[in-house]
DRENDO-1510 file (C-alpha; in Angstrom, 1 decimal, always signed):
<recs>
REC; n; res; u; v; w
REC; 1; MET; +130.7; +118.0; +124.9 .
REC; 2; THR; +132.7; +120.1; +127.4 .
REC; 3; ARG; +132.0; +123.8; +127.2 .
REC; 4; THR; +134.5; +126.0; +129.0 .
REC; 5; ILE; +134.8; +129.6; +130.1 .
REC; 6; THR; +138.0; +131.5; +130.6 .
REC; 7; ARG; +138.8; +133.8; +133.6 .
REC; 8; ASP; +138.4; +136.9; +131.4 .
REC; 9; GLU; +135.0; +135.7; +130.1 .
REC; 10; LEU; +133.8; +134.8; +133.6 .
REC; 11; LYS; +134.9; +138.2; +135.0 .
REC; 12; ALA; +133.0; +139.9; +132.1 .
REC; 13; VAL; +129.7; +138.2; +132.9 .
REC; 14; LEU; +129.8; +138.2; +136.7 .
REC; 15; GLY; +127.7; +141.1; +138.0 .
REC; 16; SER; +125.9; +141.5; +134.6 .
REC; 17; ALA; +122.2; +141.0; +134.0 .
REC; 18; ASN; +123.0; +137.5; +132.5 .
REC; 19; ALA; +125.4; +136.5; +135.3 .
REC; 20; PRO; +125.7; +132.7; +135.7 .
REC; 21; VAL; +125.0; +130.7; +138.8 .
REC; 22; LEU; +128.6; +130.0; +140.0 .
REC; 23; ILE; +129.1; +126.6; +141.6 .
REC; 24; GLU; +132.2; +125.4; +143.4 .
REC; 25; ALA; +132.3; +121.7; +143.0 .
REC; 26; LEU; +134.8; +121.0; +145.8 .
REC; 27; PRO; +133.9; +119.6; +149.3 .
REC; 28; ALA; +132.5; +122.1; +151.7 .
REC; 29; ARG; +135.7; +122.6; +153.7 .
REC; 30; TYR; +137.4; +124.1; +150.7 .
REC; 31; TYR; +134.5; +126.3; +149.9 .
REC; 32; VAL; +134.4; +127.6; +153.5 .
REC; 33; ASP; +138.1; +128.4; +153.3 .
REC; 34; ALA; +137.9; +130.4; +150.1 .
REC; 35; HIS; +135.6; +130.6; +147.1 .
REC; 36; LEU; +134.9; +132.9; +144.2 .
REC; 37; PRO; +132.6; +135.8; +145.1 .
REC; 38; GLY; +129.0; +134.9; +144.9 .
REC; 39; ALA; +129.6; +131.2; +144.4 .
REC; 40; ILE; +127.5; +128.5; +146.0 .
REC; 41; ASN; +128.8; +125.1; +147.0 .
REC; 42; ILE; +127.5; +121.9; +145.5 .
REC; 43; PRO; +130.2; +119.2; +145.7 .
REC; 44; HIS; +130.6; +117.2; +142.5 .
REC; 45; ASP; +129.5; +114.0; +144.3 .
REC; 46; ALA; +126.4; +115.7; +145.7 .
REC; 47; ILE; +124.7; +116.6; +142.4 .
REC; 48; ASP; +121.5; +114.6; +142.1 .
REC; 49; GLU; +117.8; +115.3; +141.6 .
REC; 50; ASN; +117.7; +117.5; +144.7 .
REC; 51; VAL; +119.7; +120.1; +142.8 .
REC; 52; LYS; +116.5; +121.0; +140.9 .
REC; 53; THR; +115.2; +122.7; +144.1 .
REC; 54; ILE; +118.3; +125.0; +144.1 .
REC; 55; LEU; +118.5; +125.4; +140.3 .
REC; 56; PRO; +114.9; +125.2; +139.0 .
REC; 57; ASP; +115.7; +126.7; +135.6 .
REC; 58; PRO; +117.4; +124.1; +133.3 .
REC; 59; ASP; +118.3; +126.8; +130.8 .
REC; 60; ALA; +119.9; +129.2; +133.3 .
REC; 61; PRO; +123.6; +129.9; +132.7 .
REC; 62; ILE; +125.7; +127.9; +135.1 .
REC; 63; VAL; +129.5; +127.9; +135.6 .
REC; 64; VAL; +131.2; +125.2; +137.6 .
REC; 65; TYR; +134.7; +125.3; +138.9 .
REC; 66; CYS; +137.1; +123.5; +141.3 .
REC; 67; ALA; +140.7; +123.9; +142.5 .
REC; 68; ASN; +142.7; +124.1; +139.3 .
REC; 69; GLY; +143.1; +122.5; +135.8 .
REC; 70; PRO; +144.2; +119.0; +137.0 .
REC; 71; CYS; +141.2; +118.8; +139.4 .
REC; 72; LYS; +138.4; +116.8; +137.8 .
REC; 73; ASN; +135.5; +117.8; +140.1 .
REC; 74; SER; +134.2; +120.6; +137.9 .
REC; 75; GLY; +134.1; +118.4; +134.8 .
REC; 76; ILE; +132.3; +115.7; +136.8 .
REC; 77; ALA; +129.8; +118.3; +138.0 .
REC; 78; GLN; +129.3; +119.6; +134.5 .
REC; 79; MET; +128.5; +116.1; +133.2 .
REC; 80; ALA; +126.1; +115.4; +136.1 .
REC; 81; LEU; +124.2; +118.7; +135.6 .
REC; 82; SER; +124.0; +118.0; +131.8 .
REC; 83; LYS; +122.6; +114.5; +132.5 .
REC; 84; LEU; +119.9; +116.1; +134.7 .
REC; 85; GLY; +118.9; +118.3; +131.8 .
REC; 86; TYR; +120.8; +121.5; +132.4 .
REC; 87; SER; +121.6; +122.9; +128.9 .
REC; 88; ASN; +123.9; +125.9; +129.6 .
REC; 89; VAL; +126.7; +124.6; +131.9 .
REC; 90; ARG; +130.3; +125.8; +131.4 .
REC; 91; ASP; +133.4; +124.7; +133.2 .
REC; 92; TYR; +135.9; +127.3; +134.5 .
REC; 93; HIS; +138.6; +124.6; +134.0 .
REC; 94; ASP; +141.5; +126.6; +135.5 .
REC; 95; GLY; +139.5; +127.2; +138.7 .
REC; 96; LYS; +140.2; +128.8; +142.0 .
REC; 97; GLN; +144.0; +128.7; +141.6 .
REC; 98; ASP; +143.9; +130.7; +138.4 .
REC; 99; TRP; +141.5; +133.2; +139.9 .
REC; 100; ARG; +143.8; +133.6; +143.0 .
REC; 101; GLU; +147.0; +133.9; +140.9 .
REC; 102; ALA; +145.4; +136.7; +138.9 .
REC; 103; GLY; +145.0; +138.6; +142.1 .
REC; 104; LEU; +141.2; +138.5; +142.0 .
REC; 105; PRO; +139.2; +138.6; +145.2 .
REC; 106; LEU; +138.0; +135.5; +147.0 .
REC; 107; GLN; +135.5; +135.1; +149.9 .
REC; 108; GLY; +135.7; +132.8; +152.9 .
REC; 109; GLN; +137.1; +132.2; +156.3 .
REC; 110; GLY; +140.6; +131.6; +155.1 .
REC; 111; VAL; +140.8; +134.8; +153.1 .
REC; 112; LEU; +142.9; +137.5; +154.7 .
REC; 113; ALA; +141.1; +140.8; +155.2 .
REC; 114; VAL; +142.9; +143.7; +153.6 .
REC; 115; THR; +142.8; +146.9; +155.6 .
REC; 116; ALA; +143.3; +150.4; +154.2 .
</recs>
């Protein structure tokens, strides 16, 4: 079963005491260019048993995302994590494009710095 999270729901929980682990499921070059604040990079095709060293708690809240709605990487990552026993994984289906279009901040080398 696919569990999703909206941009507004994600914004509300980021920075809270119960903030999820945020995972960008795209290849590293896209993560380096721009990613959601606080996200870690685990490409969808790199999720295997080794992820348990990074994410030891199978019940921790996790949100996966990729480029946008048509991108399938976050859904693949969500399924892979579920198969490994992670029980609280949600997919930010609209992804980085939705975040950017809402004018929300991104981190990375390709993000233009704003000066005051």
